[in-house]
N, C-alpha and C positions, 0 to 999 in steps of 0.2 A: 633741736629742742633744748632750751636753756634749763638750768637747774631750778628746782623748786625753791621758793623763797619762804622764810619764816619771819613774820613781823611780830615783835613783842612790845606791847604797850597798851595805853588806855583807849577805851571807847567810851564816849559819854554823850549826853544830850546838850547841844548848844541852844541856850535860850537867847535868841537874837533880838535886840532892841534897836530899831532904826530911828533916824532923826525925825521921822513923821509920827513917832509914837507907836508904831505897829510892833507887836511882839509875836514871834513864831518860834517853834521848836524844830530842831533838825539834829540828826545823828552826826556826831563829830568826834574830835580827839585826833591829835596829830598822827599817831601811829595808825589809827583806824583809817584815816584819809590816805596814808601811804599804802596800806594794804589794799584798799579798794582801787587806788590809782594803778597799782601794779596789776591787779586782776583785770581791770578794764583795758590795760595794754597787752593782755594776752598771756600773762605769766601765772603759773600755778602758785597759789599763795595760801599759806597757813597763817592763822592769826591766834596768838595767845594773849588773852586779855582778862578783864573781869567785868561782869555786869550782873545786876540783880534779877530776881524773879518777879519784878514789878512790871508795870506796863511800859515804862521807859526801857527796861532791859529787853523786853520782847521786841520793842521797836528797833533797838540797836542790833539785835540778832538778825531780825528780818532784813534790815537794810544792808548789813555787811554781807550776809549770805546772798542777798539778791544781786549783789555786784559780782558774784562769782568767787568770793573768798571762803575758804574752809576754816570755820571757827573751831578751835580745839575744844573738846568736851569739858576740859578742866576749867573753862572760863566762867561758867555760871556759879554765882556765889549767893550766900544768904544776905549779904549787905545790900543797901540801896544802890541803884545805878548812879554813877557820878554825873554831875551837872557843871557846865561852864556857862556863866552869864556873860554874853558878849554884847557890848554896846558899840554900835557902828556910828562913826562921826560923819560930818558932811563930806569929807574926802573919800569915804569908803573904808577907812582904816578901822580896825577892831581892837578894843581893849577888853580884858577878861577878868572875871572873878570866879573862883572855883569852889565847889563842894565835892571833894574827891574822896573816894574809897578805893584804896589800892593795896590789897592783900593778895598778891599773886601766888597761885599754886605752883608747885614745881612744873617746869615746862618740858613736855616730851618732844624731842626733836626727831621727826619722822625720817625714814630712809629716803634719800633723794634730795634732801635739803642741801643746797650748795651755797646759799647766801642768807645771812641773818641781819635784819634791820631792827634798831631800837632807837629810843630817844625820848625827848620831852619830859614831862612830869614823871612818867613811869620809870625812867632810868635814874631819877634823882630823889624821889620822895619815898620814905620808909612807910611800911615795911617791905613793899614789893620791889624796891630798887635793889635790894640785896639779892633777890632771886634773879633779877635781870642780869646783874653783873656776874653772878655765879654761872648762869647758863652760857653767857658769852665766853667766859673763860674756859668752860668745859669743851666748847665746840670750835674754839678759835683756830686750832691747828688744821682743821679739815674743811673749813668754809671761809668765805670772805664775809666781812662785817662792815655795815655802815651805821653811822650814828649822827643824829641831829640833836644838839643840846636843847634848842627851842626854849630858851630861858623864860620862866614865868615867875617874876619876883613876888607876886602876891601869894604864891604857895611854896616856892622854893626857899624863901628867906634871904639871908645875907650872902652876898657873893663869897665872902671868906669861908662860909660853910659849904657851899655847893661847888666852888671851883675845884677842890681836890677830887670830888666825885666825877666831875666832868672830865678832868684831865686823866683820871684812871681809865675811863671809858674811851677817851681818845687814844690812849696807848694800846687798847685792845682792838682798835678799829683799823680797817684799811681805807675807808672813805669817811670823811667828816664834813658835813655841810652845816653851816650856821648862817644867821643873818647879821647884817651890820649892827642891828640893835642888840643881838646877843653879845657881840664883841664889845660893845660899849659897856654893857653890864659886867662882863667877865674881866675885861682888861681895859679899864678907862685910861685914855691917853696913849694907848699903843696903836700903831698903824695896822691896817689890814695885812700888809706884807710881813710885819713882825709876828703877828698872831699865826698866820699860815705857816711860817717857818718854825715857830715854836711847836705847833702841833705836829709838824713833820718830824721834828726832833724827838717828840714823845713816841713816835712810831707809826703815825698815819701816813699812808702813801699819797693819797689824793686829798687835799684840803681845799674847801670851797667856801666862799662867802657870797651870799646874795646881797645885792645893793639896791633893792627896790626898783624904781624906774630906771636906774642907771645900769641895770644888768647884773653881771656876776664877775667876781675875781676868783681865780684858782691858781694853785701852785702846780707846775708841771713836774711830776716825779723825776723824770730823766735829767732835768737841768736845774731845778730849783727856781726857774723863772716864774714870775707871777704874770698871768695873762688876764686881760679884761675883755669881756664881750658884752655888747649892747643888748638890752632887753628887746623882746619881740613885740611888745605893745608900746609903741612910742607916743600914741595920742592919749593923754589922760582922760579925754572924753569917752573913750571906749571902756574904761574901768568901771565896773559895777560895784565891786568891793574886793578886798584882798584876802577874804577868809579862805584859808586852805591853799593859798598860792605857794607858800614855802613847801608844803607837803606835796603838792603837785610837782614842783620842781624836783623834790627828792625822789618821787616815784619815777619821773622821767629820767633822772640821772642813773638810778639803779637799773632801769630798763635798758638804757643805752649801753651801760657797762656790761650787762649780761649778754646783750646781743652781739657785742664786739669781742667777747672772750676776756674781758677785763674784770669780771666778777663771776662767782659761781663755783669756784673750786680752789684748791691749793695752787694748782698750776696757774689759774687766773690771777691769784695774788702775786705770783712772781712776775707775770706779764705787766700787771698794774704798776709794780714798783719801778719798772723801767719804761713806763709809757711816755710817749712824746706828745707835744701839742697836737700833732696830726692824728695820733691814736685816739686822743680824748675828744676831738672835735665832734664826732657823731653823738656822743653821750651828752656833752654840754649843750649841743643844739637841740636834742630832744627835750632836755630839761627846761630850756627856755621856751620851747614850743608848748609843752604841756602847761606850764604856769601861765603863759600868755593866753591860752584858751580859758583857763580857770578864772582869771580876773575879769573876763567878759561875761561871766555868769554870776548870779546871786548864790552865795554859799560856797561850800567846798566841792565844786563840780570837778569830776574826774573825766578827762577826755578819753576816747577810745583811740586805738591805733589808726582806724579808718579816718577819724577826724583830723589826725595829724598828717596823714598821707593824701587826704582828699584835696 
């Protein structure tokens, strides 16, 4: 049995607008998607977040709980539930505009938690970001930590302002996953290899960049070599949309690391720091498989372990 996971970050309502003019509402938010993804893969998962006492807040709570996630009782607030307005283009790609309320209460870390994940808006936007960083710093010595910057320029502002926040969290993390779009915003003109090495220098053991349809690049902790692996969905005609694909990859990666003893404890941190390409192959493969299933469904679909193994 692997360690319990704590995910800290936003849950919100995605208002999805498709090219045919249809509008629908779904529960989303990058950390919420990671939490539900982990629970669907069979991992005991706690979720520290914020949502209102309104109808949208109740929808968020029912959805996340319905996927098997334990929502911490400190998450309900008097503020409105956050909303992301997502416009889907003809290729299936999504762009977002946010109405975010992020005033996070102190996060209780329950006994048995061995891994903590955070990222996205929650780790960058005040006032809640300070609580996220403080919580990570307090538990860092006893757990492994993963972080996904998931840059959203429309709400995070200028890169010169949020880059120091991102790099501080990279330094507190064992696993950092970003997209190629994130890298272009954070470090324009720098190569994937340069950024992965830079983040390793800041303290992260495993640094990973998703490359859309081209798959993933990651830096092997034991050697510093950057490996590239092809995506699991090679036919663009199979892609319904990319909503939640990066979050599904993150959940699959954490799941794979937990299952192979490379996350979930202080001892796992030491093992991850010396991990080889062969050690990491199961986790990278699971991450590509989960995201490959997600893009074949509308919205942020989280596959189960049975779907991956069937």
